[in-house]
C-alpha positions as CSV (number, residue, x, y, z in Angstrom):
1,M,-2.5,80.1,96.0
2,K,-5.0,81.3,98.5
3,T,-4.8,84.5,100.4
4,K,-4.2,82.8,103.7
5,S,-1.2,80.9,102.3
6,R,0.3,84.1,100.8
7,I,0.0,85.9,104.2
8,V,1.8,83.0,106.0
9,I,4.6,82.9,103.4
10,A,5.0,86.7,103.5
11,A,5.2,86.5,107.3
12,I,7.9,83.8,107.2
13,V,10.0,85.7,104.7
14,A,9.7,88.9,106.8
15,L,10.8,87.1,109.9
16,A,13.7,85.6,108.2
17,A,14.8,89.0,106.8
18,V,14.5,90.6,110.2
19,G,16.6,87.8,111.7
20,A,19.3,88.2,109.1
21,V,19.5,91.9,109.5
22,S,19.7,91.8,113.3
23,Q,22.5,89.2,113.2
24,A,24.5,91.3,110.8
25,Q,24.1,94.3,113.1
26,A,25.1,92.4,116.1
27,R,28.3,91.3,114.4
28,G,29.4,94.8,113.8
29,P,31.2,96.2,110.7
30,R,34.2,93.9,111.0
31,G,32.1,90.8,111.8
32,D,33.5,90.4,115.3
33,G,30.7,91.7,117.4
34,P,30.3,94.9,119.5
35,W,31.5,93.2,122.7
36,D,34.7,91.6,121.3
37,M,37.3,93.0,123.6
38,M,40.3,91.1,122.1
39,G,40.4,93.2,118.9
40,G,41.5,90.7,116.3
41,P,43.0,87.3,115.4
42,G,45.2,85.7,118.0
43,G,43.5,87.4,120.9
44,H,45.6,90.6,120.6
45,C,44.0,93.8,121.7
46,S,43.8,96.4,119.0
47,E,45.3,99.8,119.4
48,R,43.3,102.9,119.8
49,A,43.2,105.6,117.0
50,K,44.7,108.0,119.6
51,P,46.6,106.8,122.7
52,L,45.1,107.5,126.1
53,T,46.1,110.7,127.8
54,E,46.9,111.3,131.5
55,T,43.7,113.4,131.7
56,Q,41.6,110.4,130.4
57,V,43.3,108.1,132.8
58,K,42.4,110.4,135.7
59,D,38.8,110.5,134.5
60,I,38.7,106.7,134.3
61,V,40.2,106.2,137.8
62,E,37.8,108.8,139.3
63,G,35.0,106.9,137.8
64,M,36.3,103.7,139.3
65,I,36.5,105.3,142.7
66,A,33.0,106.7,142.3
67,W,31.6,103.3,141.3
68,R,33.1,101.7,144.4
69,G,31.9,104.6,146.7
70,D,35.3,104.9,148.3
71,D,36.7,108.0,150.1
72,A,39.8,107.7,148.0
73,T,41.1,110.3,145.6
74,V,43.3,110.2,142.5
75,G,47.0,111.0,143.3
76,A,49.9,111.4,140.9
77,I,49.5,110.4,137.3
78,K,52.6,109.7,135.3
79,T,53.5,108.5,131.8
80,V,56.3,106.0,132.1
81,D,58.3,104.1,129.5
82,G,56.7,101.9,126.9
83,G,53.5,103.8,126.6
84,K,52.3,103.0,130.1
85,I,50.4,105.5,132.3
86,T,50.2,105.0,136.1
87,A,47.7,106.5,138.5
88,E,47.9,106.5,142.3
89,I,44.8,106.0,144.4
90,V,45.2,107.9,147.7
91,G,43.2,106.8,150.7
92,S,41.5,109.1,153.2
93,D,44.6,108.8,155.4
94,G,46.7,110.5,152.7
95,K,48.7,107.3,151.9
96,V,48.9,105.7,148.5
97,A,46.5,102.7,148.7
98,R,47.2,101.4,145.2
99,T,48.8,102.2,141.9
100,L,47.0,101.3,138.7
101,A,48.7,101.1,135.3
102,F,47.1,101.5,131.8
103,D,48.4,100.7,128.4
104,A,48.1,104.0,126.5
105,K,48.0,102.3,123.1
106,T,45.1,100.0,123.8
107,G,43.4,101.7,126.8
108,R,43.4,98.5,128.8
109,P,44.5,98.2,132.4
110,I,47.7,96.4,133.0
111,R,47.5,93.8,135.7
112,P,50.3,93.8,138.2
113,A,52.6,90.8,138.2
114,K,51.8,88.2,140.8
115,P,54.3,87.7,143.5
116,P,56.2,84.4,143.4
117,A,54.6,81.6,145.4
118,E,56.6,80.7,148.6
């Protein structure tokens, strides 16, 4: 084999190795990828090692308010039955504008139930 052929073959092998390593890293340790939010088979969200605390929920909601640039503040935060933590968002007028709920086990927000269609 000539030197030029050896260089071309070495370059192809190196590119293939880099591609294989980068795909393995993108899949993550469980093979599901770093952006997989569903956490496992069947689309169920995986539980956190430690459940969310009220302080963490307050930090999350304060971050959401800062992201939006609102004049709102965080009101009462309560842990309710079933591992759910609720947080009130208080408007500049002092009234509760919205209540958010989070699942402490998974860390995901709980969407409010839609009102029935009339």
